[in-house]
C-alpha positions in Angstrom: 4.0 -3.7 -1.4 5.1 -7.5 -1.7 2.3 -10.0 -2.5 1.1 -13.4 -0.7 3.4 -15.6 -3.3 6.2 -13.5 -2.2 5.5 -14.0 1.6 4.8 -17.8 1.2 8.3 -18.0 -0.6 9.8 -16.6 2.4 7.8 -18.1 5.0 10.4 -20.6 6.2 13.0 -18.2 6.5 10.8 -15.7 8.4 10.1 -18.4 11.0 14.0 -19.3 10.9 14.7 -15.5 11.5 17.1 -15.9 8.2 16.0 -12.6 6.9 17.5 -9.6 5.9 16.0 -6.7 8.0 14.5 -4.9 4.8 12.9 -8.4 3.5 11.3 -9.1 7.2 10.1 -5.7 7.3 8.2 -6.0 4.0 6.8 -9.3 5.1 5.7 -7.8 8.4 4.0 -5.0 6.3 2.1 -7.3 4.3 1.1 -9.4 7.3 -0.4 -6.5 8.5 -2.8 -6.0 5.8 -3.1 -9.8 4.5 -5.8 -11.7 6.6 -4.9 -14.9 4.6 -1.1 -14.9 5.5 -1.9 -14.1 9.2 -3.7 -17.4 9.0 -1.2 -19.4 7.5 1.5 -18.0 9.5 -0.4 -18.8 12.7 -1.4 -22.2 11.6 2.4 -22.9 10.4 3.6 -21.5 13.9 1.1 -23.7 15.9 2.2 -26.8 13.8 5.7 -26.2 14.1 5.4 -26.2 18.0 2.9 -29.3 18.2 6.0 -31.4 16.1 8.3 -29.7 18.0 7.3 -30.4 21.4 6.2 -33.7 20.3 9.6 -34.9 19.3 7.9 -38.2 17.8 9.2 -36.5 14.4 13.0 -36.1 15.4 15.2 -37.0 12.2 18.9 -37.7 12.5 20.1 -34.2 10.8 21.8 -35.8 7.7 18.2 -36.9 6.7 15.8 -34.3 8.1 17.6 -31.3 6.6 17.9 -32.4 3.2 14.6 -32.9 3.7 12.9 -29.9 4.8 15.3 -27.8 2.3 13.3 -30.1 -0.9 9.9 -29.3 1.0 10.8 -25.7 1.2 12.5 -25.3 -2.0 9.3 -27.0 -4.1 6.9 -25.0 -1.6 8.5 -21.7 -2.8 8.8 -22.9 -6.2 5.0 -23.4 -6.0 4.1 -20.1 -4.3 6.3 -18.1 -6.8 4.7 -19.9 -9.9 1.0 -19.1 -8.5 -0.7 -16.0 -9.3 -1.4 -13.4 -6.2 -5.0 -14.4 -5.5 -5.6 -11.1 -4.3 -4.6 -9.0 -7.2 -7.5 -8.2 -9.7 
């Protein structure tokens, strides 16, 4: 089974539906058992909805896309460098 670090590293792709079916299934299996990641997913989904619905954070794609990729890349790197807090 995958850990929280793997889930967090793939969260952006999970939200965007950009994962292979097998990886998506692994993440959903983890979600079914991990309350922490359930809360993170719920909070992130709600935050994205608020920001998207508000329209106040709209950026031109030549700025927004590279910025989003930089943020997600840093989040993935940090998630994979952190030990899984649920492991003994």
